[in-house]
C-alpha positions in Angstrom: 4.8 -12.0 -16.1 3.4 -9.8 -19.0 4.1 -6.1 -19.2 2.1 -4.1 -16.8 3.2 -0.7 -18.2 -0.3 0.7 -18.3 -1.3 -0.6 -14.9 -1.4 0.9 -11.4 -0.9 -1.5 -8.4 -1.8 -0.6 -4.9 0.1 -2.7 -2.3 -0.5 -2.6 1.4 2.0 -3.7 4.0 4.6 -2.4 1.5 7.3 -1.1 3.9 8.8 -4.6 4.4 8.6 -8.3 3.7 6.1 -9.7 1.3 4.5 -6.3 0.6 7.8 -4.7 -0.3 8.8 -7.6 -2.4 5.5 -7.4 -4.3 6.0 -3.7 -4.9 9.4 -4.4 -6.5 8.1 -7.3 -8.6 5.2 -5.2 -10.0 7.5 -2.3 -10.6 10.0 -4.5 -12.5 7.0 -5.7 -14.6 6.3 -2.1 -15.5 3.4 -1.2 -13.2 3.3 2.1 -11.4 3.0 1.2 -7.7 1.3 2.9 -4.8 2.9 1.6 -1.6 0.8 1.8 1.6 2.0 1.1 5.1 2.4 2.6 8.6 6.2 2.7 8.5 7.1 5.9 6.6 10.8 5.2 6.7 10.4 1.7 5.4 8.1 3.0 2.6 10.8 5.7 1.7 13.4 2.9 1.3 11.2 0.8 -1.0 10.2 3.9 -3.1 13.8 4.8 -3.5 14.7 1.3 -4.6 12.0 1.3 -7.2 12.6 4.8 -8.6 16.3 4.3 -8.7 15.7 1.3 -10.8 13.6 3.4 -13.2 10.2 2.6 -11.8 7.3 4.8 -10.8 6.3 4.6 -7.1 4.3 6.6 -4.6 4.4 6.2 -0.8 1.2 6.6 1.1 1.8 6.4 4.9 -1.5 5.0 6.3 -2.9 2.4 8.7 -5.3 0.3 6.6 -6.9 -0.9 9.8 -8.3 2.6 10.3 -11.9 2.8 9.1 -12.7 5.2 6.2 -12.9 8.1 6.1 -10.2 8.5 8.7 -7.7 6.7 6.5 -9.3 8.1 3.3 -6.3 7.1 1.2 -8.1 4.5 -0.9 -10.7 7.0 -2.1 -8.1 8.8 -4.1 -9.3 12.2 -3.0 -6.0 13.3 -1.6 -3.4 14.8 -3.8 -1.1 13.4 -5.3 -2.8 10.1 -5.0 -5.8 11.2 -7.2 -3.5 11.1 -10.3 -2.8 7.4 -9.7 -6.5 6.3 -9.5 -8.2 4.0 -10.3 -6.0 1.1 -9.5 -5.7 -1.9 -11.9 -4.2 -4.3 -9.3 -4.5 -4.5 -5.5 -2.2 -6.7 -3.4 -3.1 -6.7 0.3 -0.1 -7.8 2.3 -0.8 -5.9 5.5 -1.2 -8.1 8.6 -4.3 -7.1 10.5 -5.8 -8.6 13.6 -8.5 -7.5 16.0 -8.0 -8.8 19.5 -10.8 -8.7 21.9 -10.1 -8.6 25.6 -11.6 -11.4 27.7 -12.0 -8.8 30.5 -14.6 -6.7 28.7 -17.9 -6.5 30.6 -20.9 -8.2 29.0 -24.5 -7.4 29.4 -27.4 -9.9 29.2 
C-alpha cells in the first residue's frame, strides 16, 4: 500500500472486527483515521492501539443507522471532527439491517 500520510480515512463499524482492522491498516499506512461506531469502549481501545503505535486517530461514537441530522457526525460540523474534514477515504464496515415486522397493519 502506498503512503497515505496526507489522507484522512473515515471508518464505520470501527470498534471491532473488520472495521477495527481496517483502521489499524490505514493508520499503519500513514492515514489519519476517524473511527465511528456505537461502542465507545471498543473505539477507545482501537484509538489507543493506533496512537500508541504513533498514528493519529479520533473516536466518534455514533450510530450510522440514525438519519442525519440526528447523527450529524458526517457533516463535520462538530468539534473536533471539523479539523479532520473532508475525508479522503471512507470504509463502511458497520453492519446495518432494517427489519420490518410482519405484524404491522396494512391499509388498502
